[in-house]
Backbone bond lengths (Angstrom), bond angles and torsions (degrees), N, CA, C in turn:
res aa  C-N    CA-C-N  psi(-1)  N-CA   C-N-CA  omega(-1)  CA-C   N-CA-C  phi
1 M - - - 1.460 - - 1.524 111.34 -
2 L 1.338 116.93 -38.47 1.450 119.60 -179.27 1.515 112.28 -65.35
3 N 1.314 117.54 -21.81 1.456 121.10 -176.04 1.520 113.30 -106.03
4 D 1.353 118.81 15.10 1.457 118.20 178.38 1.531 108.89 -65.81
5 L 1.313 115.63 148.32 1.457 121.09 -173.89 1.519 110.78 -68.27
6 E 1.323 116.04 143.80 1.461 120.53 176.28 1.514 109.67 -117.81
7 G 1.335 115.75 149.56 1.447 120.44 177.28 1.519 111.75 -78.01
8 D 1.340 115.32 158.96 1.455 120.27 178.77 1.523 112.02 -74.68
9 R 1.368 115.60 -32.60 1.440 120.08 179.91 1.528 109.73 -165.31
10 V 1.303 115.43 173.56 1.461 122.20 178.28 1.526 108.94 -66.90
11 P 1.346 118.83 137.89 1.469 119.86 175.40 1.527 111.30 -56.89
12 E 1.315 116.72 135.96 1.463 121.20 -176.19 1.518 112.55 -65.91
13 S 1.323 118.36 -19.66 1.460 121.74 -177.91 1.528 113.06 -75.55
14 L 1.322 117.74 -11.62 1.455 120.64 -175.27 1.527 111.46 -81.80
15 P 1.342 116.22 151.17 1.471 120.03 174.25 1.514 110.41 -69.76
16 P 1.333 117.85 173.33 1.469 120.29 -178.92 1.530 112.16 -55.14
17 I 1.337 115.03 140.01 1.460 121.61 -174.20 1.525 110.17 -114.98
18 V 1.324 115.14 131.40 1.459 122.42 171.44 1.528 107.32 -117.61
19 D 1.305 116.96 118.29 1.462 120.00 172.27 1.519 106.90 -85.04
20 A 1.333 115.61 106.32 1.460 121.39 -171.93 1.521 113.74 -88.96
21 H 1.341 117.95 12.05 1.465 119.84 -178.50 1.529 109.02 -149.29
22 V 1.320 115.11 80.59 1.465 121.64 179.88 1.527 108.09 -127.27
23 H 1.326 116.69 130.73 1.458 121.23 -177.78 1.517 110.83 -91.78
24 L 1.336 115.23 133.89 1.462 122.30 179.30 1.526 108.88 -134.32
25 F 1.335 115.91 119.73 1.465 121.77 -178.98 1.525 109.49 -137.00
26 P 1.318 117.67 157.61 1.468 119.27 167.54 1.528 110.33 -59.91
27 D 1.321 116.38 157.67 1.465 121.36 -172.12 1.526 113.09 -55.36
28 E 1.348 117.03 -43.10 1.459 118.62 -175.28 1.533 112.01 -66.96
29 L 1.328 117.08 -33.64 1.456 119.50 176.99 1.519 111.15 -74.14
30 F 1.320 117.07 -40.06 1.462 119.60 174.36 1.529 110.01 -55.32
31 A 1.317 117.94 -45.45 1.464 121.14 -178.17 1.523 111.19 -61.16
32 A 1.334 117.25 -41.35 1.464 120.56 178.64 1.518 111.47 -66.08
33 I 1.328 116.32 -39.48 1.474 120.64 179.30 1.522 110.00 -66.29
34 W 1.331 117.48 -42.42 1.460 119.89 179.15 1.525 111.31 -62.98
35 S 1.319 116.68 -38.42 1.460 120.06 177.75 1.526 110.71 -62.02
36 W 1.332 115.99 -42.29 1.471 120.07 178.32 1.526 110.39 -62.24
37 F 1.332 116.50 -45.96 1.466 120.02 179.82 1.525 111.23 -61.08
38 D 1.314 116.50 -41.28 1.462 119.77 179.63 1.530 111.36 -59.97
39 R 1.329 117.21 -32.78 1.466 121.52 -176.85 1.521 112.56 -86.08
40 F 1.330 117.29 -37.66 1.459 119.28 -166.41 1.527 115.57 -124.30
41 A 1.323 119.56 -10.11 1.455 119.35 -173.43 1.523 110.54 -127.55
42 W 1.315 117.40 -108.47 1.457 120.65 -178.22 1.525 109.03 -132.65
43 P 1.313 117.67 159.43 1.472 119.87 178.20 1.521 110.23 -70.73
44 I 1.312 116.50 134.53 1.461 121.15 -179.12 1.519 109.22 -90.75
45 R 1.314 115.40 123.74 1.459 121.06 -176.42 1.530 112.45 -77.06
46 Y 1.322 116.31 -34.34 1.465 120.70 -173.38 1.525 110.03 -113.78
47 K 1.311 117.34 86.77 1.458 121.03 178.03 1.527 108.03 -90.57
48 L 1.333 113.95 83.24 1.457 122.42 -174.85 1.517 109.73 -119.83
49 G 1.334 116.79 146.47 1.447 121.39 172.53 1.521 110.45 -72.02
50 S 1.318 117.02 171.39 1.463 120.68 -173.79 1.523 112.96 -60.61
51 H 1.327 117.83 -45.27 1.456 119.63 178.03 1.525 110.87 -61.84
52 E 1.313 116.33 -41.32 1.465 120.55 179.32 1.531 111.32 -65.66
53 V 1.332 117.13 -38.76 1.457 120.93 177.02 1.525 110.43 -57.62
54 L 1.321 116.07 -50.18 1.464 120.37 -177.55 1.528 111.34 -66.13
55 E 1.313 116.70 -42.74 1.468 119.69 178.70 1.525 110.92 -63.64
56 F 1.318 116.90 -38.20 1.462 121.79 179.59 1.529 110.18 -60.76
57 L 1.320 117.08 -53.35 1.466 120.56 -175.61 1.524 111.99 -68.99
58 L 1.316 117.31 -44.72 1.460 120.26 -177.27 1.529 111.07 -66.44
59 S 1.325 117.88 -36.54 1.464 120.99 179.85 1.522 111.98 -69.34
60 R 1.319 116.80 -17.25 1.463 121.51 179.02 1.519 113.24 -99.02
61 G 1.307 117.14 8.67 1.453 120.37 171.63 1.506 116.37 101.75
62 V 1.339 118.62 1.63 1.458 120.04 171.69 1.523 107.04 -70.61
63 N 1.334 116.78 129.80 1.464 120.32 -172.80 1.525 113.69 -81.56
64 K 1.328 116.56 -40.98 1.455 121.16 178.67 1.522 109.67 -142.21
65 V 1.319 114.85 157.80 1.460 122.20 -178.29 1.525 108.57 -131.88
66 V 1.328 116.00 134.31 1.464 120.82 170.60 1.522 106.99 -96.13
67 G 1.325 116.12 114.64 1.458 121.50 -177.02 1.521 111.53 -88.64
68 L 1.324 116.57 126.69 1.458 123.20 -178.26 1.528 110.07 -118.94
69 H 1.321 115.36 146.71 1.467 121.49 171.66 1.526 106.59 -154.31
70 Y 1.331 116.31 171.21 1.461 119.70 178.98 1.527 108.71 -151.59
71 A 1.325 114.44 147.34 1.461 121.34 178.43 1.521 108.56 -90.28
72 H 1.315 117.04 116.86 1.466 120.02 -177.01 1.530 112.28 -84.02
73 R 1.321 117.13 -6.36 1.467 121.04 177.70 1.531 108.29 -154.29
74 P 1.331 117.93 161.67 1.463 120.38 177.74 1.527 111.18 -64.26
75 G 1.328 115.23 152.85 1.449 120.68 170.93 1.503 117.02 93.60
76 I 1.329 118.84 -3.16 1.465 119.54 -177.42 1.525 113.20 -116.36
77 A 1.321 117.81 -9.34 1.465 120.48 -173.85 1.525 112.00 -62.63
78 K 1.323 117.17 -40.57 1.465 120.09 -176.99 1.528 110.70 -59.26
79 N 1.315 116.59 -45.18 1.467 119.80 179.52 1.520 111.77 -69.19
80 L 1.326 117.07 -37.46 1.461 119.72 177.25 1.528 111.05 -62.52
81 N 1.325 116.36 -40.86 1.459 119.60 179.68 1.523 111.58 -66.50
82 A 1.316 116.47 -38.99 1.469 120.06 176.57 1.524 110.47 -63.21
83 Y 1.321 116.04 -39.49 1.470 121.15 177.46 1.530 110.61 -61.56
84 M 1.340 117.18 -45.45 1.459 120.80 179.65 1.522 110.85 -63.70
85 A 1.319 117.49 -40.46 1.457 120.42 179.83 1.533 111.27 -63.00
86 L 1.338 117.41 -37.52 1.464 120.28 176.88 1.522 111.16 -66.24
87 L 1.337 116.40 -38.75 1.463 119.12 176.53 1.526 111.09 -60.57
88 C 1.332 116.10 -39.90 1.464 120.05 -179.93 1.528 111.24 -62.65
89 K 1.331 117.09 -34.12 1.467 119.90 177.65 1.523 111.25 -68.00
90 S 1.328 116.41 -33.03 1.466 120.35 -179.38 1.518 112.29 -81.14
91 F 1.329 116.44 -26.99 1.461 121.18 -176.15 1.526 109.50 -129.28
92 P 1.329 118.20 97.37 1.468 120.00 -179.86 1.528 113.19 -64.77
93 Q 1.324 117.15 -15.98 1.471 120.21 177.76 1.522 112.47 -80.38
94 L 1.329 117.49 -2.66 1.462 122.15 -177.35 1.523 110.91 -93.79
95 I 1.333 115.84 128.32 1.460 123.13 169.36 1.524 105.53 -99.67
96 G 1.305 116.92 104.08 1.461 121.06 -174.19 1.516 111.94 -89.23
97 T 1.314 116.42 141.56 1.459 121.41 175.53 1.522 109.56 -115.19
98 A 1.320 114.57 161.61 1.464 122.20 -179.76 1.521 110.03 -95.92
99 T 1.315 114.85 174.62 1.458 121.12 167.70 1.523 108.27 -143.17
100 V 1.307 116.34 165.34 1.449 123.92 175.83 1.519 106.68 -158.09
101 F 1.299 117.42 153.41 1.459 120.17 175.26 1.525 107.47 -97.46
102 P 1.341 118.41 111.54 1.463 120.30 -175.66 1.526 111.95 -54.69
103 G 1.324 115.30 128.30 1.460 120.75 178.67 1.510 115.12 91.31
104 E 1.335 118.07 -7.11 1.463 118.02 178.75 1.525 110.11 -71.93
105 K 1.314 116.31 161.53 1.456 122.29 -179.70 1.533 110.04 -59.08
106 D 1.330 115.45 129.93 1.470 121.99 177.64 1.530 112.62 63.59
107 A 1.326 117.44 30.66 1.463 120.39 -178.53 1.526 111.43 -58.47
108 G 1.321 116.44 -44.00 1.456 119.23 179.93 1.518 112.17 -62.11
109 E 1.303 116.40 -42.25 1.465 120.94 178.66 1.531 111.00 -64.55
110 I 1.323 116.59 -40.29 1.467 120.60 178.30 1.526 110.44 -60.40
111 L 1.332 116.50 -42.96 1.457 120.32 -178.63 1.528 111.08 -70.22
112 E 1.317 117.15 -41.87 1.465 120.39 177.03 1.528 110.23 -58.69
113 R 1.306 116.71 -44.65 1.468 120.99 -179.88 1.528 110.60 -62.65
114 A 1.324 116.96 -39.82 1.469 120.52 179.40 1.522 111.14 -62.15
115 F 1.311 116.88 -41.08 1.460 119.91 178.13 1.527 110.78 -70.18
116 D 1.322 117.56 -34.58 1.465 120.99 178.70 1.526 111.69 -63.93
117 I 1.340 117.51 -31.50 1.471 119.86 -179.45 1.523 111.75 -90.91
118 G 1.332 117.13 9.68 1.454 120.49 168.95 1.503 117.43 104.78
119 L 1.327 119.16 1.07 1.463 119.56 178.26 1.523 109.12 -72.36
120 A 1.330 116.06 143.82 1.472 121.66 -161.00 1.513 114.73 -106.94
121 G 1.302 118.66 11.07 1.457 122.42 -179.56 1.514 107.51 175.92
122 V 1.326 116.76 -174.53 1.462 120.35 177.92 1.520 109.06 -137.73
123 K 1.331 115.99 138.70 1.463 121.51 178.79 1.523 109.17 -110.56
124 L 1.342 115.24 129.15 1.455 122.71 173.62 1.518 109.04 -126.62
125 H 1.322 116.66 157.88 1.462 121.40 -177.60 1.524 108.44 -136.57
126 S 1.333 116.09 106.51 1.463 120.23 -176.82 1.516 112.56 -58.47
127 H 1.325 118.05 -39.49 1.460 121.53 -176.25 1.524 111.89 -65.11
128 V 1.321 115.86 -30.74 1.459 120.85 -174.67 1.526 111.89 -94.81
129 Q 1.344 116.64 -35.40 1.463 120.11 -171.46 1.531 114.17 -100.54
130 F 1.324 117.92 -9.16 1.476 122.28 169.86 1.529 114.03 57.52
131 F 1.308 118.27 48.87 1.461 119.58 -179.58 1.530 111.17 -109.96
132 S 1.302 114.35 155.26 1.459 121.32 172.54 1.516 108.57 -87.94
133 M 1.330 117.16 132.87 1.460 120.98 -178.68 1.524 111.86 -62.30
134 N 1.325 117.57 -22.14 1.464 121.43 -175.54 1.526 112.74 -106.50
135 S 1.328 117.97 16.93 1.461 120.51 -178.80 1.523 110.68 -77.21
136 R 1.324 115.39 159.21 1.468 120.68 176.40 1.531 110.49 -58.65
137 E 1.316 116.10 -39.19 1.465 120.30 -179.08 1.525 111.44 -62.47
138 M 1.336 116.50 -38.21 1.459 119.37 179.38 1.524 111.32 -72.05
139 H 1.316 117.45 -36.40 1.463 119.13 178.66 1.527 111.16 -63.11
140 E 1.320 117.75 -33.01 1.460 120.26 174.62 1.529 110.55 -60.93
141 I 1.317 116.73 -42.07 1.470 120.95 179.72 1.527 110.16 -67.69
142 Y 1.331 117.88 -43.62 1.467 120.71 178.03 1.531 110.55 -56.72
143 E 1.312 115.73 -44.12 1.464 119.99 -175.92 1.527 111.69 -66.94
144 I 1.323 116.92 -40.22 1.464 120.02 -179.98 1.531 110.55 -67.68
145 C 1.321 117.10 -43.88 1.465 120.05 178.20 1.527 110.95 -62.30
146 S 1.325 116.50 -42.21 1.467 120.37 178.81 1.523 110.82 -61.47
147 K 1.333 116.56 -44.12 1.469 121.22 -179.02 1.523 111.51 -60.05
148 H 1.328 116.46 -40.86 1.463 120.54 -177.09 1.526 113.02 -87.47
149 G 1.326 117.46 -10.82 1.461 120.08 -176.30 1.509 113.34 71.32
150 N 1.328 117.15 25.33 1.465 121.77 -179.42 1.522 110.63 -103.59
151 P 1.329 117.64 138.11 1.467 120.30 -176.37 1.528 113.38 -72.35
152 L 1.315 114.27 154.99 1.461 123.04 172.73 1.513 107.74 -107.42
153 I 1.328 116.58 115.40 1.462 121.95 175.54 1.519 106.39 -96.68
154 I 1.316 116.88 117.09 1.467 119.27 -171.28 1.521 110.33 -136.38
155 H 1.321 115.82 120.27 1.465 119.78 174.44 1.523 106.89 -73.86
156 A 1.343 113.87 93.75 1.460 120.78 -177.43 1.519 111.87 -114.99
157 G 1.334 117.47 0.10 1.454 120.15 173.58 1.519 111.14 -75.37
158 K 1.311 116.34 158.92 1.464 120.40 -175.90 1.530 113.12 -77.13
159 E 1.305 117.50 -23.70 1.453 122.19 -177.08 1.524 110.29 -116.46
160 P 1.358 117.95 164.51 1.456 126.78 -5.57 1.521 111.58 -71.97
161 R 1.312 115.03 128.20 1.452 121.61 -174.69 1.527 109.87 -85.94
162 S 1.309 115.43 122.98 1.454 121.19 178.02 1.524 109.05 -92.16
163 P 1.331 118.04 171.06 1.468 119.36 -177.46 1.518 112.10 -54.52
164 V 1.315 116.54 127.32 1.458 120.77 -173.37 1.526 112.10 -63.78
165 F 1.333 117.35 -25.84 1.463 118.27 -179.37 1.518 112.11 -68.91
166 E 1.310 118.64 -11.64 1.453 121.44 176.58 1.524 111.60 -83.36
167 Y 1.334 117.95 -9.54 1.449 121.29 -174.44 1.522 111.55 -116.16
168 K 1.340 115.32 151.98 1.450 120.59 173.84 1.522 111.09 -70.72
169 V 1.338 116.24 -30.29 1.464 122.77 -177.12 1.519 108.03 -133.47
170 D 1.321 116.66 140.91 1.458 120.67 174.10 1.528 108.63 -63.50
171 P 1.355 118.75 121.99 1.470 119.94 -179.91 1.520 113.58 -52.90
172 Y 1.336 117.47 -29.97 1.459 119.38 -179.55 1.532 111.85 -64.72
173 E 1.323 117.04 -20.08 1.465 119.84 -178.82 1.521 112.81 -85.87
174 I 1.321 118.49 -16.83 1.464 120.20 -175.51 1.523 113.01 -121.36
175 C 1.316 118.36 -6.86 1.461 121.93 -175.46 1.530 110.71 -113.15
176 G 1.319 114.40 172.98 1.447 119.88 171.85 1.512 114.10 118.83
177 A 1.330 114.35 163.63 1.460 121.42 -176.74 1.517 112.60 -60.24
178 A 1.317 117.56 -35.37 1.467 120.72 -178.52 1.515 111.79 -62.95
179 R 1.335 117.77 -23.62 1.462 121.28 179.01 1.521 112.00 -93.11
180 V 1.326 116.48 -19.88 1.459 120.45 178.74 1.528 111.08 -82.85
181 E 1.311 117.60 -39.53 1.467 120.23 -173.37 1.528 113.70 -57.94
182 P 1.331 120.75 -42.50 1.467 118.43 178.19 1.523 113.62 -59.82
183 V 1.322 117.22 -32.53 1.462 120.44 178.39 1.528 109.90 -70.67
184 L 1.325 117.02 -40.64 1.460 120.59 176.44 1.520 110.98 -58.90
185 K 1.308 116.18 -39.70 1.471 121.08 179.52 1.528 111.55 -68.62
186 E 1.314 116.88 -46.63 1.463 121.15 -172.64 1.521 112.45 -74.50
187 Y 1.339 116.86 -27.13 1.467 120.89 -176.70 1.536 109.84 -124.68
188 P 1.314 117.82 73.33 1.473 120.01 -176.39 1.521 113.38 -65.41
189 D 1.341 117.89 -19.20 1.464 120.72 178.36 1.527 112.63 -90.43
190 L 1.314 117.10 0.83 1.458 121.89 -179.79 1.527 110.13 -98.62
191 N 1.319 116.29 115.98 1.466 120.43 174.70 1.521 109.13 -81.22
192 I 1.333 115.66 123.00 1.462 122.26 -179.28 1.524 108.46 -113.79
193 V 1.328 115.70 127.13 1.463 121.85 176.84 1.527 108.10 -106.95
194 V 1.322 116.91 123.12 1.458 122.45 175.45 1.530 108.01 -108.26
195 P 1.327 117.97 114.28 1.470 120.06 -178.96 1.528 113.10 -69.06
196 H 1.323 114.49 168.49 1.463 123.66 173.00 1.532 112.45 60.68
197 L 1.359 116.64 29.20 1.469 121.90 -178.61 1.520 112.09 53.77
198 G 1.350 116.27 24.30 1.458 120.20 178.53 1.505 114.75 75.95
199 A 1.331 117.26 24.39 1.468 121.20 -176.03 1.530 110.96 -47.58
200 D 1.313 116.34 132.73 1.454 128.21 6.30 1.531 114.04 -106.74
201 E 1.334 117.37 17.71 1.461 122.03 -178.05 1.533 110.26 -94.53
202 Y 1.319 115.71 57.01 1.457 120.27 -173.92 1.525 112.29 -60.79
203 D 1.302 116.84 -46.59 1.467 119.62 -177.00 1.522 110.92 -64.48
204 I 1.330 116.68 -40.79 1.467 119.72 -178.25 1.525 110.43 -67.59
205 F 1.332 117.25 -45.33 1.465 118.79 177.81 1.529 110.78 -67.11
206 G 1.326 117.41 -30.29 1.455 119.72 173.93 1.523 112.05 -62.23
207 E 1.322 116.66 -36.68 1.462 120.52 175.46 1.523 111.29 -70.83
208 L 1.331 116.66 -42.00 1.457 119.77 -178.68 1.524 111.91 -64.54
209 I 1.327 117.19 -35.80 1.458 119.15 -177.19 1.526 111.16 -70.48
210 R 1.317 116.65 -24.30 1.464 119.94 173.69 1.523 111.56 -79.03
211 K 1.302 116.24 -25.04 1.466 121.71 -175.24 1.528 112.73 -88.48
212 Y 1.345 117.22 -32.14 1.468 121.34 -173.27 1.525 110.05 -122.27
213 D 1.339 115.37 122.20 1.457 119.78 179.17 1.522 112.66 -71.51
214 N 1.339 118.06 -13.31 1.463 120.56 -178.05 1.530 113.09 -98.04
215 L 1.327 117.59 11.36 1.465 121.03 174.98 1.521 109.87 -103.87
216 W 1.325 115.43 134.82 1.463 123.67 177.18 1.532 107.48 -130.29
217 L 1.322 116.40 154.14 1.460 121.95 177.86 1.523 109.10 -131.31
218 D 1.335 117.04 153.08 1.464 119.11 166.58 1.524 109.30 -119.40
219 I 1.326 115.48 162.88 1.473 120.64 -171.06 1.518 112.78 -98.48
220 A 1.327 118.66 8.79 1.465 121.38 -169.64 1.524 113.17 -49.65
221 M 1.313 115.44 122.76 1.467 126.64 174.02 1.534 114.32 68.12
222 V 1.326 118.47 3.19 1.468 119.87 -175.88 1.521 111.89 -86.51
223 L 1.321 117.95 -35.96 1.461 121.08 -175.05 1.526 113.17 -90.49
224 A 1.323 117.35 -0.78 1.465 120.79 -169.82 1.528 114.31 -86.64
225 D 1.334 117.96 0.38 1.467 121.59 -179.52 1.525 111.97 56.45
226 Y 1.320 115.58 43.55 1.457 119.95 177.61 1.522 111.96 -117.62
227 L 1.311 117.17 -51.63 1.457 120.37 -178.47 1.524 110.41 -68.01
228 P 1.320 118.89 138.59 1.469 120.46 178.37 1.517 110.13 -65.04
229 D 1.305 116.50 125.75 1.464 120.32 -176.47 1.525 108.66 -156.01
230 P 1.328 117.62 105.43 1.464 120.00 -178.18 1.518 113.17 -68.83
231 K 1.339 118.12 -18.43 1.452 121.06 -178.24 1.528 109.40 -136.69
232 P 1.334 117.57 82.88 1.465 119.42 -179.64 1.521 110.95 -64.74
233 P 1.329 117.15 152.93 1.463 119.66 -175.90 1.515 112.90 -74.44
234 D 1.333 116.04 151.90 1.456 121.36 169.70 1.520 106.72 -84.75
235 F 1.300 114.80 83.32 1.457 121.10 -172.46 1.521 111.72 -58.93
236 T 1.318 117.83 -38.56 1.461 120.64 -174.62 1.527 112.44 -68.97
237 A 1.331 117.99 -15.44 1.463 120.75 179.87 1.526 112.08 -88.86
238 M 1.332 117.77 -5.96 1.453 120.53 -179.38 1.528 110.74 -78.04
239 R 1.302 115.34 168.86 1.465 121.72 177.12 1.521 107.76 -76.42
240 L 1.313 116.56 97.31 1.449 120.59 -166.77 1.526 113.85 -75.71
241 D 1.328 118.32 -9.47 1.463 118.96 175.61 1.523 111.87 -80.07
242 R 1.347 117.15 -0.27 1.461 121.72 178.89 1.533 111.47 -124.20
243 V 1.324 116.78 15.84 1.467 121.37 -178.93 1.522 108.90 -116.59
244 M 1.339 116.17 138.25 1.458 121.04 -175.80 1.527 111.52 -124.66
245 Y 1.309 114.62 144.94 1.459 121.43 171.77 1.522 109.57 -69.39
246 G 1.320 116.62 135.02 1.453 122.90 175.14 1.513 108.47 -160.47
247 T 1.322 116.96 155.12 1.462 119.43 -170.91 1.529 115.03 -118.70
248 D 1.339 118.50 -28.03 1.469 123.41 -168.49 1.522 111.46 78.45
249 F 1.330 117.27 12.84 1.457 121.74 177.42 1.530 109.50 -57.34
250 P 1.332 119.79 141.80 1.461 127.81 4.55 1.529 113.67 -93.55
251 H 1.322 117.78 12.30 1.474 120.45 -173.51 1.527 111.22 -84.39
252 L 1.317 115.84 57.10 1.459 121.78 -176.39 1.518 111.06 -118.21
253 P 1.346 117.16 145.87 1.452 120.43 173.60 1.535 112.00 -96.14
254 Y 1.321 116.85 -0.23 1.465 122.01 -174.23 1.525 109.59 -132.33
255 A 1.332 116.63 -178.91 1.459 121.96 -174.70 1.525 111.90 -60.90
256 W 1.325 116.38 144.16 1.468 122.55 -175.73 1.517 112.73 -58.59
257 D 1.337 117.74 -30.39 1.470 121.35 -175.64 1.526 112.81 -104.41
258 R 1.313 117.38 13.21 1.466 120.82 -178.91 1.540 110.92 -60.50
259 E 1.312 116.52 -47.34 1.458 119.98 -178.35 1.532 111.08 -69.23
260 L 1.306 116.92 -34.75 1.460 120.78 176.86 1.520 110.74 -61.25
261 S 1.326 116.74 -44.60 1.466 120.67 178.74 1.523 111.53 -62.66
262 K 1.344 115.96 -41.69 1.468 119.69 178.33 1.522 110.71 -62.85
263 L 1.328 116.68 -45.28 1.460 120.79 -179.50 1.522 111.29 -60.65
264 C 1.330 116.54 -44.12 1.460 120.10 -177.44 1.524 112.37 -70.71
265 G 1.322 117.15 -14.90 1.456 120.61 178.92 1.520 114.68 -92.79
266 L 1.338 116.92 4.89 1.461 120.11 -176.55 1.523 113.80 -84.33
267 G 1.319 116.96 -9.19 1.458 119.44 178.53 1.513 114.48 78.30
268 L 1.323 118.38 26.06 1.462 120.90 176.67 1.526 109.72 -66.21
269 D 1.342 115.99 148.12 1.459 116.98 176.88 1.524 109.60 -70.35
270 E 1.323 115.53 167.29 1.475 120.89 -171.05 1.519 112.15 -58.56
271 S 1.329 116.67 -42.05 1.454 120.47 -177.85 1.522 111.96 -67.01
272 D 1.337 117.13 -45.73 1.463 120.73 179.69 1.524 111.18 -63.49
273 L 1.330 116.38 -42.96 1.460 119.81 -179.73 1.527 110.92 -62.71
274 A 1.328 116.80 -42.87 1.462 120.19 179.31 1.525 110.87 -62.87
275 G 1.329 116.92 -37.70 1.453 120.18 178.83 1.508 112.13 -66.93
276 V 1.315 117.04 -47.92 1.464 120.36 -178.06 1.523 110.75 -66.14
277 L 1.322 117.05 -40.50 1.470 119.87 -176.67 1.520 113.02 -68.89
278 G 1.316 117.93 -29.50 1.454 117.03 -176.97 1.511 116.01 -166.69
279 G 1.316 117.38 -32.64 1.453 120.10 -174.56 1.516 113.69 -62.92
280 N 1.327 117.16 -39.24 1.463 120.03 -179.20 1.523 111.12 -66.07
281 A 1.328 116.91 -42.93 1.466 120.23 179.02 1.525 111.09 -63.75
282 M 1.321 117.28 -41.20 1.460 119.59 179.42 1.525 110.56 -64.46
283 R 1.325 116.44 -37.73 1.473 119.96 178.03 1.522 110.73 -66.08
284 L 1.335 117.04 -43.30 1.451 121.01 -179.58 1.527 111.81 -62.15
285 F 1.312 116.60 -48.12 1.462 120.12 -174.73 1.532 112.96 -84.73
286 S 1.328 115.77 -0.05 1.461 120.13 171.25 1.512 111.65 -99.41
287 N 1.359 115.91 2.71 1.469 122.07 -178.89 1.526 111.85 60.34
288 E 1.354 116.68 32.02 1.467 118.93 178.44 1.534 110.00 -90.71
């Protein structure tokens, strides 16, 4: 898998592409994350710094990138957000998002400041940050995102599940569609993005995306035939105006364009393909 062939660039025949799931961290955090992956997950093929990540994708024909990061402990979100904002100044093709550690001191102020400096959403990770979707701390974040019209990108699916001994709480106890739906109901003006098509509850999230206009999904790592999955989703049956192309780059064990090739081989009509590849993400982050 690590040696599968990669393309030189995006095919010129494709519509504009937005990779809506790209991780960007300072070098020292990237190094710590790679060490964790080497021990507990999969080997990372592209161990690149943030500038290199952006240069790699943009030089290969990706038009825009949504940059994601997350604070794994209290006290670092403010600096991470400042780092992302500086990247956005260097790369106008970057749509930068904020992060915050739910429940940390001045969390609301940290998030407000991140939006004031131009970050366009917030990324949280249930598996890493161990929060309850219905906590007071999370409701503060929902309210701030709703007020600003900025989306919340939240890894709330149960998979990919890492070794439970690495976590304070079993992800299966705090994640899943049953915990996302009440938030969709209570905050209809809050756009929520669930990565990985909600793995592994594909059918349930497929139903929710038809039911709630404020739910969005990305396809990161789901179409690449890498993650173990006895029942892959029928992606073409989902509400494709709410699904976005994303890769999880650079945290991949396979070629950067593997998922792109799979997506383009599904036979989607021109309009649906254009939406998934980039149009839906541009609409979401333009507050349209």
